[in-house]
TISE-697366 format. One line per field, with one value per residue: residue number from 1; residue in three letters; chain; x, y, z of N, C-alpha, C in turn. Coordinates in nm, 3 decimals. Layout:
N
num: NUM; ...
residu: ALA; ...
chaine: A; ...
n_u: X; ...
n_v: Y; ...
n_w: Z; ...
ca_u: X; ...
ca_v: Y; ...
ca_w: Z; ...
c_u: X; ...
c_v: Y; ...
c_w: Z; ...
END
This chain:
187
num: 1; 2; 3; 4; 5; 6; 7; 8; 9; 10; 11; 12; 13; 14; 15; 16; 17; 18; 19; 20; 21; 22; 23; 24; 25; 26; 27; 28; 29; 30; 31; 32; 33; 34; 35; 36; 37; 38; 39; 40; 41; 42; 43; 44; 45; 46; 47; 48; 49; 50; 51; 52; 53; 54; 55; 56; 57; 58; 59; 60; 61; 62; 63; 64; 65; 66; 67; 68; 69; 70; 71; 72; 73; 74; 75; 76; 77; 78; 79; 80; 81; 82; 83; 84; 85; 86; 87; 88; 89; 90; 91; 92; 93; 94; 95; 96; 97; 98; 99; 100; 101; 102; 103; 104; 105; 106; 107; 108; 109; 110; 111; 112; 113; 114; 115; 116; 117; 118; 119; 120; 121; 122; 123; 124; 125; 126; 127; 128; 129; 130; 131; 132; 133; 134; 135; 136; 137; 138; 139; 140; 141; 142; 143; 144; 145; 146; 147; 148; 149; 150; 151; 152; 153; 154; 155; 156; 157; 158; 159; 160; 161; 162; 163; 164; 165; 166; 167; 168; 169; 170; 171; 172; 173; 174; 175; 176; 177; 178; 179; 180; 181; 182; 183; 184; 185; 186; 187
residu: MET; LYS; GLU; SER; GLU; LEU; ILE; LEU; GLN; ALA; LYS; LYS; GLY; GLU; ALA; GLU; ALA; PHE; GLY; THR; LEU; TYR; ASP; THR; TYR; ALA; PRO; ALA; ILE; TYR; ARG; PHE; VAL; LEU; PHE; LYS; VAL; GLY; THR; LYS; SER; ASP; ALA; GLU; ASP; VAL; THR; HIS; GLN; VAL; PHE; LEU; LYS; ALA; TRP; LYS; SER; MET; LYS; LYS; TYR; ARG; ASP; GLU; GLY; HIS; PRO; PHE; SER; SER; TRP; LEU; TYR; ARG; ILE; ALA; GLN; ASN; THR; VAL; ILE; ASP; HIS; TYR; ARG; SER; ASN; ARG; SER; HIS; ALA; ASN; ILE; ASP; THR; LEU; PRO; GLU; ASP; THR; LEU; SER; GLU; MET; PRO; GLY; PHE; GLU; GLU; ASN; VAL; ASP; ARG; GLY; LEU; GLN; VAL; GLU; PHE; VAL; ARG; ARG; ALA; ILE; ARG; GLU; LEU; ASP; ASP; THR; GLY; GLN; ASN; VAL; LEU; LEU; MET; LYS; PHE; VAL; ASN; ASP; LEU; SER; ASN; LYS; GLU; ILE; SER; ALA; THR; LEU; GLN; LYS; SER; GLU; GLY; ALA; ILE; ARG; VAL; ILE; GLN; HIS; ARG; ALA; LEU; LYS; GLN; LEU; LYS; THR; ILE; LEU; GLU; LYS; HIS; ALA; GLY; ASN; ASN; HIS; THR; THR; HIS; LYS; VAL
chaine: A; A; A; A; A; A; A; A; A; A; A; A; A; A; A; A; A; A; A; A; A; A; A; A; A; A; A; A; A; A; A; A; A; A; A; A; A; A; A; A; A; A; A; A; A; A; A; A; A; A; A; A; A; A; A; A; A; A; A; A; A; A; A; A; A; A; A; A; A; A; A; A; A; A; A; A; A; A; A; A; A; A; A; A; A; A; A; A; A; A; A; A; A; A; A; A; A; A; A; A; A; A; A; A; A; A; A; A; A; A; A; A; A; A; A; A; A; A; A; A; A; A; A; A; A; A; A; A; A; A; A; A; A; A; A; A; A; A; A; A; A; A; A; A; A; A; A; A; A; A; A; A; A; A; A; A; A; A; A; A; A; A; A; A; A; A; A; A; A; A; A; A; A; A; A; A; A; A; A; A; A; A; A; A; A; A; A
n_u: -3.821; -3.765; -3.588; -3.683; -3.953; -4.059; -4.056; -4.236; -4.463; -4.492; -4.528; -4.785; -4.926; -4.890; -4.839; -4.692; -4.483; -4.355; -4.263; -4.078; -3.883; -3.828; -3.731; -3.483; -3.328; -3.351; -3.154; -2.896; -2.976; -3.044; -2.794; -2.657; -2.800; -2.780; -2.495; -2.502; -2.701; -2.647; -2.763; -2.930; -3.213; -3.297; -3.197; -3.348; -3.608; -3.582; -3.514; -3.745; -3.913; -3.800; -3.859; -4.138; -4.179; -4.089; -4.282; -4.504; -4.455; -4.390; -4.564; -4.481; -4.226; -3.961; -3.789; -3.477; -3.249; -3.071; -2.969; -3.233; -3.172; -3.032; -3.232; -3.351; -3.158; -3.124; -3.358; -3.334; -3.104; -3.221; -3.415; -3.261; -3.153; -3.391; -3.454; -3.249; -3.310; -3.566; -3.505; -3.275; -3.051; -2.732; -2.528; -2.394; -2.132; -1.982; -2.146; -2.194; -2.222; -1.940; -1.919; -2.037; -1.869; -1.692; -1.822; -1.812; -1.641; -1.303; -1.333; -1.197; -0.928; -0.944; -0.947; -0.748; -0.505; -0.382; -0.520; -0.754; -1.103; -1.256; -1.100; -1.149; -1.423; -1.450; -1.302; -1.429; -1.663; -1.555; -1.539; -1.670; -2.029; -2.078; -1.841; -1.853; -2.080; -2.016; -1.795; -1.924; -2.131; -1.947; -1.774; -1.900; -2.152; -2.103; -2.151; -2.157; -1.955; -2.128; -2.391; -2.363; -2.312; -2.544; -2.719; -2.621; -2.638; -2.424; -2.162; -1.991; -1.721; -1.681; -1.760; -1.538; -1.340; -1.428; -1.424; -1.158; -1.034; -1.173; -1.077; -0.804; -0.819; -0.933; -0.727; -0.533; -0.666; -0.677; -0.424; -0.341; -0.505; -0.408; -0.143; -0.178; -0.301; -0.085; 0.106; -0.008; -0.051; -0.306; -0.543
n_v: -6.889; -7.017; -6.867; -6.952; -7.027; -6.787; -6.653; -6.806; -6.752; -6.472; -6.469; -6.558; -6.332; -6.242; -6.005; -5.987; -6.166; -6.085; -5.838; -5.931; -6.009; -5.774; -5.633; -5.786; -5.736; -5.476; -5.292; -5.340; -5.313; -5.041; -4.915; -4.989; -4.860; -4.584; -4.529; -4.514; -4.309; -4.087; -3.912; -3.915; -3.869; -3.921; -4.179; -4.316; -4.281; -4.434; -4.684; -4.748; -4.761; -4.982; -5.185; -5.164; -5.235; -5.491; -5.608; -5.591; -5.760; -6.001; -6.247; -6.324; -6.401; -6.644; -6.909; -6.960; -7.080; -6.894; -6.666; -6.490; -6.243; -6.159; -6.111; -5.889; -5.699; -5.674; -5.553; -5.329; -5.215; -5.168; -4.975; -4.766; -4.688; -4.613; -4.396; -4.218; -4.157; -4.045; -3.822; -3.705; -3.646; -3.660; -3.896; -3.792; -3.886; -3.759; -3.644; -3.832; -3.924; -3.911; -4.122; -4.333; -4.502; -4.573; -4.724; -4.972; -5.239; -5.293; -5.205; -4.966; -5.070; -5.286; -5.154; -4.951; -4.914; -4.667; -4.441; -4.173; -4.172; -3.992; -3.971; -4.240; -4.233; -4.052; -4.166; -4.417; -4.314; -4.257; -4.514; -4.742; -4.821; -5.101; -5.182; -5.025; -5.129; -5.409; -5.386; -5.233; -5.415; -5.625; -5.538; -5.360; -5.439; -5.695; -5.933; -6.256; -6.390; -6.530; -6.453; -6.177; -6.233; -6.352; -6.136; -5.938; -6.084; -6.224; -6.447; -6.616; -6.613; -6.397; -6.200; -6.213; -6.135; -5.868; -5.751; -5.769; -5.623; -5.372; -5.309; -5.290; -5.057; -4.886; -4.860; -4.745; -4.491; -4.403; -4.369; -4.171; -3.955; -3.946; -3.851; -3.620; -3.472; -3.466; -3.319; -3.077; -3.012; -3.055; -3.173
n_w: 2.782; 2.460; 2.183; 1.933; 1.984; 2.074; 1.839; 1.680; 1.829; 1.793; 1.526; 1.506; 1.606; 1.871; 2.068; 2.297; 2.293; 2.069; 2.183; 2.372; 2.187; 2.078; 2.301; 2.334; 2.096; 2.024; 2.135; 2.006; 1.742; 1.750; 1.796; 1.558; 1.377; 1.473; 1.424; 1.153; 1.089; 1.260; 1.438; 1.753; 1.765; 1.505; 1.497; 1.686; 1.560; 1.320; 1.415; 1.552; 1.326; 1.193; 1.369; 1.371; 1.104; 1.113; 1.281; 1.127; 0.915; 1.044; 1.011; 0.749; 0.797; 0.759; 0.875; 0.762; 0.834; 0.909; 1.164; 1.371; 1.416; 1.179; 0.993; 1.110; 1.095; 0.814; 0.756; 0.895; 0.767; 0.510; 0.594; 0.685; 0.437; 0.312; 0.487; 0.423; 0.158; 0.183; 0.334; 0.221; 0.356; 0.503; 0.680; 0.966; 1.139; 1.317; 1.508; 1.688; 2.030; 2.250; 2.417; 2.300; 2.148; 2.340; 2.512; 2.424; 2.471; 2.374; 2.116; 2.024; 2.050; 1.872; 1.630; 1.605; 1.842; 1.937; 1.863; 1.881; 1.947; 1.793; 1.551; 1.461; 1.422; 1.207; 1.021; 0.967; 0.840; 0.600; 0.474; 0.240; 0.206; 0.265; 0.376; 0.603; 0.715; 0.765; 0.950; 1.156; 1.232; 1.315; 1.504; 1.668; 1.720; 1.766; 1.609; 1.452; 1.169; 1.020; 1.092; 0.991; 0.720; 0.645; 0.688; 0.514; 0.282; 0.155; 0.092; 0.381; 0.347; 0.158; 0.343; 0.525; 0.360; 0.285; 0.548; 0.609; 0.415; 0.461; 0.723; 0.675; 0.492; 0.677; 0.867; 0.712; 0.656; 0.918; 0.991; 0.812; 0.887; 1.157; 1.107; 0.979; 1.181; 1.359; 1.246; 1.212; 1.474; 1.588; 1.799
ca_u: -3.876; -3.665; -3.612; -3.777; -4.089; -4.101; -4.069; -4.366; -4.583; -4.497; -4.580; -4.926; -4.967; -4.880; -4.743; -4.597; -4.371; -4.276; -4.211; -3.951; -3.787; -3.785; -3.627; -3.350; -3.265; -3.345; -3.023; -2.800; -3.034; -3.032; -2.645; -2.627; -2.872; -2.709; -2.379; -2.542; -2.781; -2.575; -2.819; -3.008; -3.344; -3.302; -3.172; -3.480; -3.725; -3.542; -3.526; -3.895; -3.959; -3.741; -3.945; -4.272; -4.178; -4.076; -4.407; -4.607; -4.394; -4.375; -4.627; -4.406; -4.088; -3.936; -3.646; -3.396; -3.124; -3.005; -3.036; -3.355; -3.108; -2.991; -3.358; -3.373; -3.043; -3.147; -3.474; -3.253; -3.020; -3.314; -3.490; -3.166; -3.154; -3.520; -3.447; -3.171; -3.393; -3.658; -3.453; -3.172; -2.958; -2.602; -2.497; -2.284; -2.090; -1.910; -2.232; -2.207; -2.159; -1.800; -1.922; -2.093; -1.771; -1.614; -1.908; -1.788; -1.501; -1.227; -1.346; -1.069; -0.806; -0.937; -0.921; -0.588; -0.511; -0.323; -0.590; -0.872; -1.238; -1.291; -1.056; -1.231; -1.575; -1.428; -1.244; -1.550; -1.750; -1.494; -1.548; -1.802; -2.136; -2.053; -1.738; -1.906; -2.187; -1.941; -1.721; -2.006; -2.195; -1.868; -1.703; -1.981; -2.270; -2.047; -2.218; -2.062; -1.955; -2.252; -2.490; -2.337; -2.327; -2.703; -2.777; -2.580; -2.674; -2.308; -2.111; -1.903; -1.585; -1.691; -1.752; -1.407; -1.261; -1.464; -1.378; -1.012; -1.016; -1.220; -0.988; -0.687; -0.852; -0.948; -0.598; -0.458; -0.722; -0.650; -0.286; -0.339; -0.549; -0.314; -0.025; -0.228; -0.313; 0.050; 0.190; -0.075; -0.067; -0.448; -0.577
ca_v: -6.942; -7.025; -6.765; -7.010; -7.031; -6.654; -6.620; -6.872; -6.675; -6.337; -6.489; -6.575; -6.211; -6.237; -5.897; -6.002; -6.248; -5.980; -5.743; -5.977; -6.002; -5.630; -5.612; -5.849; -5.696; -5.322; -5.208; -5.360; -5.247; -4.887; -4.876; -4.998; -4.745; -4.457; -4.521; -4.487; -4.178; -3.994; -3.840; -3.996; -3.858; -3.995; -4.343; -4.366; -4.285; -4.541; -4.814; -4.763; -4.805; -5.109; -5.288; -5.151; -5.307; -5.633; -5.645; -5.603; -5.847; -6.128; -6.356; -6.370; -6.436; -6.775; -6.944; -7.013; -7.133; -6.776; -6.603; -6.390; -6.101; -6.124; -6.063; -5.748; -5.610; -5.654; -5.457; -5.190; -5.155; -5.105; -4.868; -4.657; -4.635; -4.539; -4.263; -4.118; -4.121; -3.949; -3.696; -3.649; -3.594; -3.739; -3.923; -3.732; -3.960; -3.671; -3.596; -3.929; -3.896; -3.974; -4.250; -4.441; -4.614; -4.610; -4.834; -5.096; -5.270; -5.357; -5.155; -4.897; -5.157; -5.367; -5.073; -4.911; -4.885; -4.552; -4.334; -4.138; -4.204; -3.889; -4.017; -4.369; -4.211; -3.978; -4.282; -4.509; -4.244; -4.268; -4.634; -4.753; -4.858; -5.237; -5.196; -4.976; -5.241; -5.520; -5.347; -5.202; -5.532; -5.722; -5.494; -5.273; -5.522; -5.838; -6.038; -6.360; -6.376; -6.611; -6.354; -6.066; -6.288; -6.363; -5.998; -5.880; -6.178; -6.256; -6.566; -6.591; -6.574; -6.263; -6.107; -6.208; -6.050; -5.724; -5.705; -5.763; -5.488; -5.253; -5.292; -5.237; -4.933; -4.803; -4.838; -4.647; -4.375; -4.365; -4.327; -4.057; -3.865; -3.913; -3.786; -3.479; -3.395; -3.440; -3.219; -2.951; -3.015; -3.035; -3.308
ca_w: 2.654; 2.358; 2.073; 1.814; 2.042; 2.071; 1.693; 1.646; 1.885; 1.723; 1.398; 1.528; 1.647; 2.000; 2.106; 2.417; 2.241; 1.983; 2.270; 2.416; 2.082; 2.060; 2.417; 2.309; 1.978; 1.991; 2.174; 1.894; 1.610; 1.767; 1.791; 1.429; 1.311; 1.531; 1.348; 1.003; 1.077; 1.318; 1.550; 1.848; 1.725; 1.371; 1.527; 1.760; 1.464; 1.233; 1.493; 1.572; 1.186; 1.175; 1.441; 1.310; 0.973; 1.142; 1.344; 1.023; 0.831; 1.107; 0.949; 0.630; 0.830; 0.746; 0.921; 0.643; 0.879; 0.966; 1.294; 1.356; 1.408; 1.037; 0.935; 1.161; 1.036; 0.689; 0.756; 0.955; 0.658; 0.411; 0.650; 0.682; 0.296; 0.298; 0.565; 0.334; 0.030; 0.211; 0.399; 0.139; 0.438; 0.512; 0.812; 1.055; 1.253; 1.413; 1.598; 1.792; 2.158; 2.274; 2.498; 2.210; 2.119; 2.459; 2.585; 2.347; 2.511; 2.290; 1.971; 1.973; 2.038; 1.749; 1.519; 1.628; 1.988; 1.973; 1.795; 1.935; 1.905; 1.691; 1.427; 1.417; 1.356; 1.071; 0.919; 0.934; 0.760; 0.476; 0.415; 0.159; 0.299; 0.284; 0.468; 0.727; 0.771; 0.818; 1.070; 1.265; 1.285; 1.372; 1.627; 1.760; 1.764; 1.808; 1.525; 1.393; 1.026; 0.964; 1.105; 0.890; 0.589; 0.623; 0.669; 0.396; 0.165; 0.099; 0.159; 0.483; 0.289; 0.119; 0.464; 0.583; 0.273; 0.311; 0.674; 0.599; 0.320; 0.540; 0.837; 0.613; 0.448; 0.790; 0.932; 0.631; 0.684; 1.047; 0.996; 0.743; 0.983; 1.271; 1.046; 0.957; 1.304; 1.437; 1.164; 1.243; 1.613; 1.630; 1.849
c_u: -3.770; -3.704; -3.722; -3.935; -4.157; -4.144; -4.220; -4.483; -4.598; -4.548; -4.751; -4.998; -4.969; -4.786; -4.653; -4.476; -4.288; -4.211; -4.072; -3.849; -3.737; -3.682; -3.494; -3.274; -3.257; -3.227; -2.935; -2.852; -3.016; -2.894; -2.607; -2.682; -2.799; -2.587; -2.412; -2.618; -2.713; -2.631; -2.908; -3.157; -3.375; -3.294; -3.302; -3.584; -3.699; -3.561; -3.667; -3.950; -3.913; -3.839; -4.087; -4.280; -4.162; -4.207; -4.499; -4.574; -4.367; -4.444; -4.559; -4.279; -4.082; -3.792; -3.575; -3.272; -3.028; -3.052; -3.142; -3.290; -3.071; -3.116; -3.379; -3.274; -3.073; -3.267; -3.409; -3.171; -3.117; -3.380; -3.398; -3.158; -3.274; -3.515; -3.361; -3.239; -3.497; -3.617; -3.335; -3.069; -2.826; -2.586; -2.380; -2.229; -2.009; -2.002; -2.258; -2.163; -2.037; -1.817; -1.984; -1.978; -1.705; -1.688; -1.885; -1.643; -1.432; -1.228; -1.220; -0.945; -0.808; -0.915; -0.775; -0.579; -0.466; -0.407; -0.719; -0.998; -1.286; -1.224; -1.117; -1.356; -1.547; -1.376; -1.358; -1.642; -1.688; -1.499; -1.684; -1.910; -2.111; -1.951; -1.770; -1.992; -2.115; -1.869; -1.815; -2.086; -2.081; -1.810; -1.776; -2.094; -2.230; -2.117; -2.109; -2.058; -2.081; -2.365; -2.478; -2.366; -2.475; -2.773; -2.750; -2.601; -2.543; -2.246; -2.013; -1.764; -1.581; -1.693; -1.625; -1.331; -1.287; -1.417; -1.231; -0.978; -1.053; -1.133; -0.858; -0.709; -0.871; -0.821; -0.514; -0.529; -0.686; -0.508; -0.266; -0.375; -0.458; -0.207; -0.037; -0.242; -0.179; 0.129; 0.124; -0.081; -0.210; -0.486; -0.738
c_v: -6.920; -6.912; -6.824; -7.014; -6.888; -6.612; -6.681; -6.796; -6.544; -6.352; -6.504; -6.447; -6.176; -6.124; -5.902; -6.078; -6.162; -5.879; -5.798; -5.985; -5.868; -5.592; -5.669; -5.788; -5.538; -5.253; -5.227; -5.301; -5.087; -4.861; -4.888; -4.887; -4.612; -4.428; -4.469; -4.356; -4.080; -3.923; -3.926; -3.995; -3.939; -4.147; -4.395; -4.366; -4.417; -4.661; -4.846; -4.806; -4.939; -5.215; -5.286; -5.249; -5.458; -5.685; -5.675; -5.719; -5.994; -6.248; -6.422; -6.406; -6.595; -6.804; -7.012; -7.057; -7.016; -6.722; -6.500; -6.251; -6.063; -6.064; -5.919; -5.669; -5.581; -5.537; -5.323; -5.135; -5.097; -4.983; -4.746; -4.603; -4.559; -4.392; -4.158; -4.079; -4.024; -3.819; -3.630; -3.584; -3.690; -3.766; -3.842; -3.794; -3.887; -3.625; -3.704; -3.887; -3.970; -4.109; -4.370; -4.553; -4.651; -4.716; -4.967; -5.147; -5.335; -5.299; -5.071; -4.966; -5.229; -5.280; -5.024; -4.839; -4.736; -4.440; -4.306; -4.174; -4.117; -3.932; -4.137; -4.332; -4.138; -4.096; -4.365; -4.447; -4.245; -4.401; -4.645; -4.819; -5.002; -5.255; -5.131; -5.078; -5.348; -5.487; -5.300; -5.315; -5.621; -5.660; -5.391; -5.373; -5.675; -5.955; -6.122; -6.325; -6.440; -6.519; -6.237; -6.124; -6.306; -6.232; -5.938; -5.955; -6.196; -6.367; -6.519; -6.546; -6.446; -6.165; -6.105; -6.126; -5.895; -5.682; -5.687; -5.634; -5.367; -5.226; -5.230; -5.092; -4.826; -4.766; -4.744; -4.515; -4.314; -4.292; -4.200; -3.945; -3.835; -3.828; -3.645; -3.397; -3.375; -3.333; -3.082; -2.921; -2.984; -3.165; -3.294
c_w: 2.543; 2.262; 1.956; 1.862; 2.039; 1.926; 1.654; 1.694; 1.819; 1.588; 1.396; 1.589; 1.780; 2.031; 2.203; 2.372; 2.151; 2.065; 2.342; 2.317; 2.068; 2.176; 2.395; 2.194; 1.950; 2.038; 2.058; 1.782; 1.618; 1.739; 1.632; 1.348; 1.345; 1.444; 1.204; 0.988; 1.143; 1.438; 1.627; 1.797; 1.623; 1.398; 1.594; 1.653; 1.368; 1.303; 1.524; 1.438; 1.159; 1.246; 1.403; 1.178; 1.005; 1.207; 1.240; 0.926; 0.913; 1.045; 0.833; 0.676; 0.826; 0.791; 0.811; 0.704; 0.942; 1.089; 1.275; 1.349; 1.265; 0.963; 0.978; 1.108; 0.883; 0.671; 0.804; 0.837; 0.557; 0.471; 0.654; 0.533; 0.261; 0.364; 0.489; 0.214; 0.067; 0.267; 0.311; 0.233; 0.434; 0.650; 0.870; 1.169; 1.355; 1.525; 1.704; 1.924; 2.179; 2.321; 2.414; 2.175; 2.240; 2.536; 2.519; 2.379; 2.383; 2.131; 1.929; 1.958; 1.907; 1.630; 1.508; 1.766; 2.019; 1.933; 1.870; 1.880; 1.779; 1.558; 1.376; 1.347; 1.222; 0.970; 0.881; 0.837; 0.620; 0.400; 0.329; 0.259; 0.340; 0.383; 0.596; 0.793; 0.829; 0.945; 1.183; 1.314; 1.358; 1.493; 1.706; 1.815; 1.784; 1.725; 1.471; 1.234; 0.959; 0.972; 1.005; 0.738; 0.542; 0.616; 0.541; 0.261; 0.074; 0.171; 0.283; 0.441; 0.233; 0.240; 0.518; 0.500; 0.281; 0.438; 0.672; 0.514; 0.404; 0.662; 0.793; 0.564; 0.569; 0.859; 0.854; 0.660; 0.814; 1.066; 0.917; 0.829; 1.100; 1.226; 1.019; 1.084; 1.374; 1.355; 1.185; 1.391; 1.659; 1.694; 1.879
END
């Protein structure tokens, strides 16, 4: 069944159709949320909230020419913000399991081939939220610039600029961390 048909059925309240959409998008939304909140239990809770909000809002969903995933990522982004407001805690990307990044082929190479995953996690944490979101959506969840622009409600050109700047900033941060670790001989 095509996604557009599933969306129409879900809008009519058909739980099975929404369940299929959930099965399709939950892993990517979970990875995005995990990077933002830092712990598996928080990521599971927030992801659950994202899909609960999506289910409750399905009747209001309107196809505006953007992928359905963009709507879910927007809900996820807002739910992460709500999570921080209610918990007043900070993301700890250092607590991510080592294999979270290693399961994403090409991610380390796209960032900087010679650096360890630990440095990447710390460096990503130093980026502003928009830069983090763009890089995570692009390189972790493999979204297109069109999907990212719809999610963040910015033009595709702006997304390319944000991505370029964030990658440049990330490279600088990674080089700084690598230099600090080489001089102190800590790995």
